[in-house]
Each structure stands twice: as C-alpha cells, then as structure tokens.
N, C-alpha and C positions, 0 to 999 in steps of 0.2 A: 651335323655329321654324326652318324651312328657308329660308335666305336665300342668294342668290348674285348676283354682279354680272353684269349683262348689258348691256354697253355703257353704263355709267354708271347704268342704271336698276335699282333694287333690287327683286327679285321675292320676295314673301313668301307662302308657302303655308300656309294654315290656321293662322294664329297663335292662340295661347292668349290668353284675356282678360287673364291676368296680365302679358302682354308688351305690351299695348296702350300703356301709358304711355310706354315707351321708343320704341315704333314711331311714335307720334304726336308725338314731341318735335320741335318746330320749331327751325330754326337760331337760336341765341341772339342777342338784340339787345343789344349792348354800348354803350349810350348814356352810361354813366358816364364813359368815357374822353373823350367829346366835350364834357362839361359845361363844362370850363374854357374851351375855345375858344369855345363857344357863348356863355357868359356874357360873355366879353371883347367879342365882337362886339355883343351886345345892349346892354351898358353904354355902349359908344361911340356906338351909334345913339341911345340914350336921351339922352345928354348933348350930342352934336354934330349930330344931325339929318341933313339932306341931305348935308352934307360927308362924314360917315362912310359913308353908303350909297354915294355916288359913288366914294369911295376903295376900298371893299370890292368894288364892281363891277369896278373896274380890276384888283384883286388876284385875285379868284376867277373872274370871268367874262371877264377879259382884254379889257375894252372901256372906252374912255375916253368918259364921258358929260359933256355940258354941263348937261343937265337931266334930271330923272327922268320928268316927265309926257309922255305921248304926245299929240301935237297933233292938231287937227282935220284938218290937211293930211295927216298920216300916216295917219289913219283913212280919209280919202277915197282915198288912194293904195292902201291895202291892199285896199279893196273892188274896185278895178279889177284887182288882181293875182290875185284868187282865181278859178280857172277856173269856168266856168258850171256844169259838172256837180257840182263840189264845193259850190258855193253851193246848188244844188238839194238835194243830200244833207243839208247842214247845216240847211236850212229844213225838210225833212221830219222830221229828227230832233227839231228844236226844237218843231215842232208836236205831235209825239207825247209828248215830255217834258212839254210844257205841259198837254196833255189829261190825262195821268196824274196830275200833281201838282195841277192845279186841282180834281180830284175829291176831294182830301184836305182841302178847306176845312172848318174846324171851325164847327159851328153850336151855340152854347151854349144849353142849355135852362134856363129858370127853374124852380127846384124849391121848393115850399113844404114845408119840413121838418116844421113844425107850423103851425097857423093863426097868421098874424101874423109868421112868419119866412120870408123868401124869399131864396134863395141862387142865384147863377149865376156862370158863367165867360165871359170874353170873350178871344178870341185877338187879340193885339196884336203887330204886326211889330216885330222888333228894328230900331231906326232906322238903325244903321250897321253894315254887315258887310264883311269883307275876304275876298277870294278869292285863294288862291295857286295859280298854275298853273306847274308845274315846266318847266324848259327841257329839259335833259338829252338823252336819246337820241331823243326824238320830240316834235313839236308837239302838245300835248294840247288841241286845240280842242274835242274832245268833252267834256272836263271843264269847260270854260267853260260850255257849255250846261247841264250837270248841276248846277252850283253857282249860276249866275246866274238860270236860269229860275224855280226855286221862290222865290228871293229877290224877283224881280219880281212873282210872283203874290202873295206874302205882303204886298207893299207896303213893303218896306224903302226908306227915303228915300234912303240913300246906299249904293251898291254899288261898292266899290273893288276893283280887280284889280291884283295885282302879278305880273309874270312876267319872267324874265331875257331880255335881248336877246342876239342873236348877236354875233360879234366885230366885225361892221360897225355895231353899234348899232341893229339892226332887230329888231322882234318879227315872228314869222311872220304873214303877212297873214291866214291863216285864223283865228288866235286873235283878231285885232282884229275881223274880220268877225263871228265868233260872239259876241264880247263886245257889239258894237253891237246885234246882232239880239236878244240876250237881256236887254238893258236895263242894262248896266253903265254907271255914271256917269263914273267916272274910272279911267284906266289908267296904270300906272307901270312903267318899266323897272327892275326890281329883282328879284333872285333870292336864294335861299338864306336864311340866318339874318338877313341885313340887311333883307330884305323883311318877314319876320315881325316883326322889331323895329320897323320903320317903321310898320306897321299897328297894332302893340300900343301904341306910345307916341305916335305922331304925329310928323311932322317938319314943316319949313317947307312942303313940297309935299304930303306924304302925310297924309290925315286919320287921326286915331285912330279905330279902330273898336271895336265892343263884342263882336264874335265873329269868329273867323277860321276859315275852311274851306279844305280842299284837301289834296292829297297832297304828298309830297316825299321826299327822301332822308333818311338817318338824322340829318343835321345839322338839317334842317328840322323833323323830328319832335321832336328834342330841344329845339329852340327853341320850338315850339308848346307843349310840355309845361311848359317853364320859364316862359313868359309867362302861362300859364294859372293859375299858382299865385297871382298877385296882381293882374294887370293886365287880363286879357281872357278871355272864354270861348273854347273851341275846339270843333270838331265832334265829334271823338273821337280817342283814341289810335290809332296805326296802326303796322303793320309791313309787311313785303313781301307782295305780292299772292299769291293761292293759289286753286286749284280742286280740288274733289273730284268725281269722276265715278263714279256707280254704274251698272253695266251687267249685263244678263243675256244669254242666248243670242240675244235679238232685237235687240240693239244693232248698229248699223252700225259695224264696226271702222275704216273709212276716216274717217267723221265723228268717231268718238271720238278717234282719233289726232290729227286736226286740232284738236279742242277742247283736248286736252292741250297741244299745241304752241303754240296761241294764248296760253295762259297762260304757258308756259315762256319765251316771247320777251319777256315784260314786263320782266324784269330778271334779273341774275345770281343774286339771292337769292329769286326766285319759287319756289313749291313746287307740285308736282302730285301728287295722290293718285288712283289708279285702283283701284276696288274692284269685284270681279266674282264672280259665283257660277259662272262657266263657265271652265274651264281653256283650252278652245279659243279663246274670245273674248280671254282674257288674252294668249295667244300671238299671235293675229292682230293685236291692237291694238299689242302691242310691236313686231312686225315692221313694221307700218304707220308707227309713230312713227319707227323707224330709217330707213325709206325717205323719208318726208316731211321729216325733219330735214335730209337732204342738200340739199333744194331751197330751204331758207330763207336769205334774205339775212342774217338775224340768227342764223345757225346757232350761232355760238360762244356767244352769250348763252343761247340755248335749251338748248344742251348742258350748260352749267354749271349751270343751274337744275335740270336732270334729275338732277344729283348729289344734290339734296335731295328727290328724288321717290321714290314707292313704288308698285309694282304688287302688289296684294294679292288673293289668292284666298280667299274665305270660303265657309262651308258653305251659308248660305241668306240670303235677303233681310233677314230679321229681324236677323241679325248685321251685315249690311252697313249697315243704317240705324242700329243701335246704335253701330257704329264711327264712322260719319259724325257722329252727334250728339255723340259724345265729342270728336271733332276740332274741331267747330264751324267749318266752312270759310267763307271769304268768299263764294265761288261754289260752288253745288252743282248738278250736272247729273244728272238721273235718266233714264237711257236704258234703261228696262225696259218690259215689256208692261203691267204694272200700275202705271205711274208715279203715277196718281191716288191709289191706296191708299197707296203709299209716301209720297207728298207729305204725307198727313195725319199721318204719324208724325215729320215733320221738326220738331224743336224748337230746334235751334241752327244757324243759317246766316244769311248776309247776304242773298243773293238766290238763288232756286231756278229752274232751267230744266228744263222737263218735256217728255220725248219726244225722239225722234231728231232732230227739226228745230229744237229750241230750243237754239241754240248761245250760248255766253257772249257772243260778239261782238254778238249782237242786243241784249242788255241793255247792253253797253258803249257802243253807239252810238245805236240808233234805235227800239227797241221802245217806249220811253217810261219804263221804270223807271230808277232812279238807279244809277249805277255807283260812287258814293262810298260804300264799304261797310266794315264792321268787319273787320279782318284779324288775324292772329296770335292767334287764339283769343278776340278781343274780342267775337265774335258770341254768346258765352255771356251777355253782359250789355248789349250795345249793338245798336242798329239802324243801318241806313244813313241817309244824308241823305234827308230828306223835307220836306214843307211845314212840319211842326211844328218842324223844326230852326231855322227863321227866325222863329218866333213865341214869345211868352211868353203864358201864360194867366193873366190877372188875375182874381181872385175878387171878387165883390161880394155884399153882403147888405143887406137892408132889414128893420128891425123896426118893428112897430106897437105900440100899447099892448097889444093882445091877445098879441102876441109876447112882450112883457115878462112878462105874466101867466103864459104857458106855460113859459118857460124861466128866468125871473129867479131864482126860489128855488134852482134847481139850480146856476146859475152862482155865486150867493153861497156856497152850501154847498161847492162844489168849490174856489173861491178861498180860503175860510177854511181848508179842510183842507190846502191847499198853502202856507198861511201867507203869502199874498199879499194883505194887507189893503187896499191901494189898488185892486187888481182887484175885490175884494169890494165895496168902497165905491162904485165907479163904477156897479155894477149895483144895489146896495142903495138908493141915492138915487133911482133910477128906479122901483124897486118901491114905495118909500114914497110917491112922488109920485102914484101911482095909487090910494092908499087914501083 
C-alpha cells in the first residue's frame, strides 16, 4: 500500500483487499473510561431529581437555573426572535420531512393462515418519547425537526425535549420554534448525562419516557447505552459522524470537496472517506479540499477531522462499492455516471445521495429524509430513524371452531413433545369440546 501524508489527508493508491481492515478502522470509542462518571451522574439524578439536574447544569453548562421547564412566554419570545427567512426555511424542511415520513405509515393486513385462524398486526405509537438535542458547537434545530416530526405523525402522546441552555440560561430561539412547529409537548433546559437521566428515570419536572432519541457527545452516548440496559429504549448506538464519497471521472471536484468538508466540520472526530477510480479526480478533489478549507470558519475542526480521513484510488467501480459496503458509512454519496446501477449494489449505508447534485446537506436539512443515522459501522445492522422508530407493532389473532379443528392437534402434539403439559391442556380442552 502506497500511503503518504498530504496536508493531513492520507492518500492510498490501489490498496490490497488484505489491507482493507486496517485502512477502514475507525478512531476507537473509549466509553469505558467514562462509565464511572456517567454512572455517578445518573445515580444522583435518579435519587435527587430536579435538584441534581440543576446542580449539574451549573457544573457542566455553567448556568444557574431556577427551573428546568421552558415557559410559554419564552416560547412566544423565541418565535419573535427567529428571522423570517429562517422561519420559512424551517417550515419548508418540516413540510418535506412530514411528507416523506407520513408515506411510511404501516397498513396491517389480516391474513388467514388456515381456515378459521386469522392473524394481523397493528402499529401503535410509543406513548412517551424523549428527544435529546445537543448544545455544543451549533444549535441543531434541524435535528428537532428530524426527531419530533415522525413522533407527531406516529401519534406519540407525550413528546419531551431536553437541550442545554447557553450561559445566560436561554435556549436558541430556532430550536424552540422548530420544536413548537413539529409538535413537541414539553421542553426542558438540561443537557448531557443529566438530561438523559431525567428522561430515563423521570424527575419532579421531567416526565419519564419510554424511548430516548437523539445524538450527543461520548458522555451522552455512554449515558444512553447505560440507561438502555434496564430503564428505557434508545434509538440506536452511535459514534462520530462520517461520509463516504464514490467518484469517477464525471464527478465535479468542486462539489465533491465541498461535500467532504461539510462532513469534516461536524466535529473533531468526524471521518471522511473519498473513493475514486480516477487519479486525476483524486488530485483535483484533494487540491479543492485544501483551497476550500482555508475559507471555512470552522477550519480548525475540519482540519482535525481530516486527520482521520482517507483518499483512496481503486481499480474499478466494483472495488469501490465493495470497499464502501465493508466500511458501512453513515452517509454515502455516489457521484458517478452510472450512479443508479451502483446504488443497486449498496447493502450497508445509513443514507445514500445520488448524482452530482445530491449533497449530504440536502438530507441533513430539507429533502425530507431523516438525518439521524447509524454511525461507526452500525449501518451493518441498524437503520436510521423513521416512522417505525416511534411505533410498536402489536400482533392479534382470532380462532374459530374451524381454526381449532385445523391446528389444534398440531399444537397439542408440539406442546407435549416440549414437555409443556399446561400448554397442551389449554388446547386439548378446546379440541375435546368440539367432539
């Protein structure tokens, strides 16, 4: 494998398949070291409720709060503070997200497995869901839309949102505006592990929920995984955000570089994979990345994430797609002439963007698809958030006398052979009653 450093970006020329495992290795997630800290915070929130959350807000978010709940007055003030063009953009995005997720409604079909035995499923909304929106480096009002809109469509009765306030004790007005638009019932000023604990266990102010959604830093992720062991369901495990971009000679290097950098600015631990069949495109994109990087306000963050990134030249598109499926990226952009054919071969990815004009930013904000996606290789087994994430499917069955005649003897025989006599008897009594 020929690898050399070019301004933080690793360039790999025609790697052997035997080297893929090393090449595709992600930065390790060391949550073990966080466990004690996370457990301590969770235990205190569980036993002390609001008081513990308020104390931790002062310690971690540097804000002194009198209460956790956001008031109606604060909601009304926030609506006034959001510029009209941002309101319009948020409304457009919400409309598209709603349209895409509403089309996912489940219609259960009644199936007669044999005469007299009818089985079916019904989708039922999870009654109480909790949404976590990080504070950190940017106000993620788009994530509010992504998490709350399908919850609203599903019919969740209680949609609770926690997000950390700034040092003045305020939540960004666009977050509050998006929350109201998307049907959030209750909003609380709480961030980090203490917010996850509050939703998992319930406090005097924060209702206990049945499932928690949303991204966060490694402390939040560790907290979600910890509470999911016994107390509450979670959307999915997660790690840092990532993109894989497959390009051929028809790709637009300016667009491709911009796409890679849009991912790189997510955070210091984000990862960028660029796979191409054209050496010229690889060089052109690399140069463009270097030029565009200089113009970015979050240049330092993007530059650091490029340390974890790779620019890979492969022999053909078959190898490109095999490599990508092995990596299982959160986001996949296919900027090739035959993107439709390649798309058919994608088996492991969170969300896929096809053609030169489909940038990740479209899916992150306003195309309608969900941007809460499996990262860190979890796309091998998980999908992103969708309408089903907010539903459970309950099965029903109805048996008539004819049904008993058709399956009764088989049930008795199977139960007897599993040595479960009470099971056998429940059916045996019904079979005998028909003779």
